[in-house]
N, C-alpha and C positions, 0 to 999 in steps of 0.2 A: 771394596766389594759392595758395601752398603749403599754407597753413592750410585753405583751402577744399577743395583737392584731397584732403588727408588726411581731412578731415571727411566728404567724399563716400565715400571708400574705407571708412571705419569704418561708415558707414550701410549700405553694400552688404554688408559682412561680417555686420553684425547682422541685416539683412534675410534674408540667405542662411541664417543659423543658425535664425532663426524659421521659415523655410519648411521646413528640414530637420526640425527638432523637431516642428513642427506637422504636417508630412506623416507623420512616424512615428507620432505620437499618433493621428492619423486612421486610419492603417493598422491599428493595434492595435485600436482601437474598432470599426472597420468590419468587420474580419475575425473579431471575437469572436462565438462562437455556442455555445450549449449543445446537447449531444446530447439528443434527445427522451427523455422518461421512457418507461418500459415498452417499451424497444427489445428485440425478440427477438434472441437471440444464436445464432450458428451453432455447432452441436456437431459435432465431427469425431472420428474415431478408430474403434476396432474392439471396444470393450468390450461385452459382452453379459450379464454377470452381474447378478442382483438382489442387494441386500443381504439379510442374514438376521438374525433375532433370535437372541440367545444366543451369538453368535460375537464374538470380540474382533477389532477392526479398529484400524488405525493411520492417523492423519491428521497432517499437518505444515503449518505456516505459515511463510513466509519472505519477507521484503521484500528484493528483490534490489538495491535502490539504484541502479537503471539501469546496473549493471555498472561503476560508477566507483570505488566505495569500497574500495580496498586499505586495509590497516591504517594506512598512513602518509598517507592522503588527508585533506585538509580542504576543506570546502565553503563557498563564499562566503556563502550564505544562513544558515549557522550561525555566521558570524563568521570563517570560514577563508579560504583564499586561492584555491582552485581552482573552476572553473565547469564544466568538462567532464571526461570520462574522459581519461586521459593518452594513450591510443592504442587502435587497433582490437585490438591484441594483448592489451592490458590488459582490455578489455571481454570478449573471448573467454575469457580466463583466469578472470575473476570469475564470469561466467554459468555456464560449464562447471563451475567449482569448486562453486558453490552447488547446481547440479543433482546433482552427484556426492555431495555431503554428504547431501542428502535421500534419494537413491536407495539409499544404503547401509542405510537403515532399511526398505526395501521397503514404502513407504506404500501403503495402499489408496486414499487421497485425499491430494492435495497442493495447497495453495493458495499462490499467489505474488502479491506486490504490487510495484508500481513496475517493471513489465516494459516496456521500451521496444520500439517497433516501427519507428519512423522518426524519430529525434530527432537534432538537431545534437550534443547533449551526449554521445551515445553512438555517433557516427560512422555513424548511419543503419543500424545493425545490427538485424535483426529478431530480437530475443531470444526471442520466442515460438517461432519456428521452431527455434531452438537447443534450448530446453527440451523442446519436443514431440519432437524427434528423439531426445533422450536417453531419454525415457519410452517411445517407440515401440520402442526397442531393448531396453528392460527388461521389456516385457510388453504385454498388451492394455490400453490406456488410452483413455478418451475425454478430449477436452480442449475447453475453451471459453474464449474471451478476451473480456473486456469493456473497452473503452476507458474509463479513468477520467477522463482529461483530454487535450485537445489545445490547443496554444497557438500564438499568433503568434510571430514571431521576436523574442526578448528581446535587445535591444541593450545588454546589461550582463553582466559588466564590459566596458568599451569595448575593451580590448586583446584579450580572447578571449571574445566574447559567449556567453552560455548558449544562445542560439538558439531554434529551434522545438522543441517537445516533443510527442510522442505516446506516452502511457504508460498502462498499465492493469493489469488483474487477470486472472491465468491460473489456471484450475482443471484439475487432472488427476485422473482417477477410473478405478479398475479396474472400477467398476460402470457400467452403462449410464446415461448422462445423457439422459433423455427430452426435456428442454427446459431452457432457461435464459433469464433475463430480466435486462436492465440497468435498475436503478432510479436515477434522478437524485436526489441528496441536495440539501437546501436549501443555498444558498451566499449570500454577500453580494450585495446588490442595488446597492450603490454602487460606487465606483471600486475598492474592495478586491477585487472579483471578478476583476480583471485579474491580481492577484498570486496569489490562491488557486485560480484556474482552476475547472474543472468538478470535481465529485466524484460518485461513484456507488458502488453495491455490486451484485454479481451474485447472483442467486438460481437455483441449479441443483437440478433435481429428479431423485432417484434412486428407482426403485421398490424396495419392500421386499416380501419374499415373502408377508407377511401382508396385503397389499393397501394398506398405508399408503405414505407416501413419506418418504424421508430428504432434508431440505432443507439444502443447503449454501450459506451466505451468506458470500461472500468480500468483504472490505471494506478500504478505506484511507481513513480519515476525514481531514478538513482539518487542516492544520498551520499554515503561515505566514499571519498576518493574521487568524486566527480570533478572533472575540469570543465571549463567553459565550452570547449569544442564538443565534448561528449554531450553535455546538457543541451547545447544548441541542436546537435544532430538528432537527439531524441525528440525535441520539440518540432523540428522540421518534419520528421516522419509522422508524428501524431497529427500535426496540422494538415499535412497532405492527405491523410486518411479521412479526416473530418471534411475537408473540402470536396473530396471525391464523392462521398456519400451525399453531401448537400447538393452538389451539382446533378446528382442522379434523381433529385427530387425528394429525398428522404428527410425526416426529422432526426436531428442529432443531439444527443446529450452526452457530454464527456465529463466524467467526474472521478474523484478520488484524491489521492495524496500526490500533489504535484512537486513536493519538495522544493518549492520556490515560494517566496513571499507573494502570496496570491493577489493581494490588493496593491502591492508595491510600496505600501507605507506602513504596514502593520508592525514591522520590526521596530521602527522608531516610535510608533504610537504606544505600544505596550512596554517598551524598554527605553524611556527617555534617558539620554546620556550614555547609552551603552556604546562601548568602543571596540568590542570584540569582533571577530570575523568568523561567522559560521557559514561554511560553503554550501551547506545543505538548504540554506534559505536565501539564495540570491534572488534578486528582483525578478518577478515574472515578466517575460518578454512580451508585454502588451502590444507593442508595435508590430509583432509578427503574427498576431492572431489573424486568421483568414477573414476576408471580407464576408459578411453574412453571419458572423459569430460574435458573441460578447460574453464577458464574465458576469455571473450573477452576484452582484455586490451591494445591492440596495437592501442592506440588512434591516429587517423590520424592527428589531429591538436593540439596535446598536451593535458596536464591534465587540465580539467575544473571540478570544484566541482559539484556534483549533488544535494547537500543538504546544507542548512544553519541551524544553531541553531537559533531559533526564540526568544531568550531572549531579543533581541533588534531589532529595525528596521534594514533592510539590509544596510550594509556599508562595506567598506574594512576591518573594524575591526571585523566583524562577524566571528565566528567559522564556518568553512566550511569543507566538507568531501565528499568523494564519497561513497554513500550507494547503489546506483542503478546500475544495469547492467544486463548482460546476461551470462549464462552458455550454452554451446552447446556441443552436442555429436560430436565425431570425424568423423562422416559421413556427417558433415556439414562444409563448408568452410566459415569463416568470411572474407569478402572482404573489409569491412570498419566498423569502430565503432567510435563514438564520442559522448561525453556529450556536448549538445548544450548550449552555454552561453546565456541564456535568462534573466540573471540578476535577477532572482527570482521575476519577475514582477507580476505574477499571482498566484504563489504558492511558498512554501518553498523548492521546488525541481526544478531542471533543467531536461529537457527531455533527454533521451538516444536514439540514432539512430544507428541501425546496418543494414548492408547489408550482405546477405548471399546467398550461393548456396548449394542446396542439391546434394550430390555426387551421381553419377550413379554407384551403386555397383552391 
C-alpha cells in the first residue's frame, strides 16, 4: 500500500511539473509578437534648426546596457552570474552617468541603444524619460524612441529571473526631426526567435538647408543565438536602406551597436592569443558595404575597445572588442572619430564620438 501511495504522489508531482512547464512554454509562445515593420515613431521635443553644409557637427553613440553594468557586474548570458541590475539606485546612477558623459561633449546628435522603458531587469524605470530630461536641460533637442524588442517574462535564472524586457533605441537631435520610422530586421523563424527577440533600427529624417535630408539610422543588431544567415540578412536589409537614401541624394549616417567586430581586427588586437569563439562579434562584412559608404575607423587617439564581455567583472583580463561605430555616405566628411575610454564604469560599452561635415554638392 505504501509503495502504491508513493507511486501516486510521484506521478502527481511529475504531472504538476509538466503542467507548470507546459503552461509557461505556452505563455511564452502565445504572447510572442513582432512589432510591425514600417511603424511611424513619435517625435517630441522643441528643436527647430536645420542642418547646414560646411559646418562641423558632433554625433555620439552609446549602448546603455539597460542601466545594469557597473564595472564589477557580470551577466548570465555572457557566462557571468547576474541577471538584473542590482538596485533602482544603481540603475539611476548608471543611466545618469552615461547621459552626463555624452552631454559633456555637447553633441548635436546622440544615439543610444539598449534603453529600457519598463523591464523587470531594470526595476521598471523609464530610462528614456531620464535621458530626455537630461537633454531638455542641456538645450533644445528633439527625441524619438523606437522599441527594439519586448519579451515575455523569462523565468531564468530561477532564483532571480531576468523577467520581462522592453528595450529600444533613443535618438536625441539639436536639429528638427521631421519624421522617424521603425524598420523590423529579419530574425530567426524557428524557436531561436524566443531567445533573440525582435530586432529593428530607426530611420530619422533631418532637413538640410540645401533641400536634402540628413538620415540618421540608429541600430542594435542581433547578438545571442544569431547564425550567419540571419546576420547576413540583417546587414543586407540595412545596406539596402542606406543605398536607397544615398541614391535619393541624402546624407546618411548609420551608427550604433553592430554586434560585429567593426574594424575586422579588433578581436585579435585586444585579445592576442585568444582561442574562444564569440558569435556576437563575427567579422564585419566590409566587402558588402554599399558603394559610396565607408566605416569611420581613423581613430584620432588610437584603438580603444567599445565593448567588454561581461562574463567577469571588468579587468585587464576581460575580452574586449570594437562593436560600435559609424558608417557614413561619401557626401559626408568625418573630421574626427574616437572610442572614448570610460573604463566601462556605467555600462558594458564605451561611447563613440564622431565629428563630421556635410559636403555642399
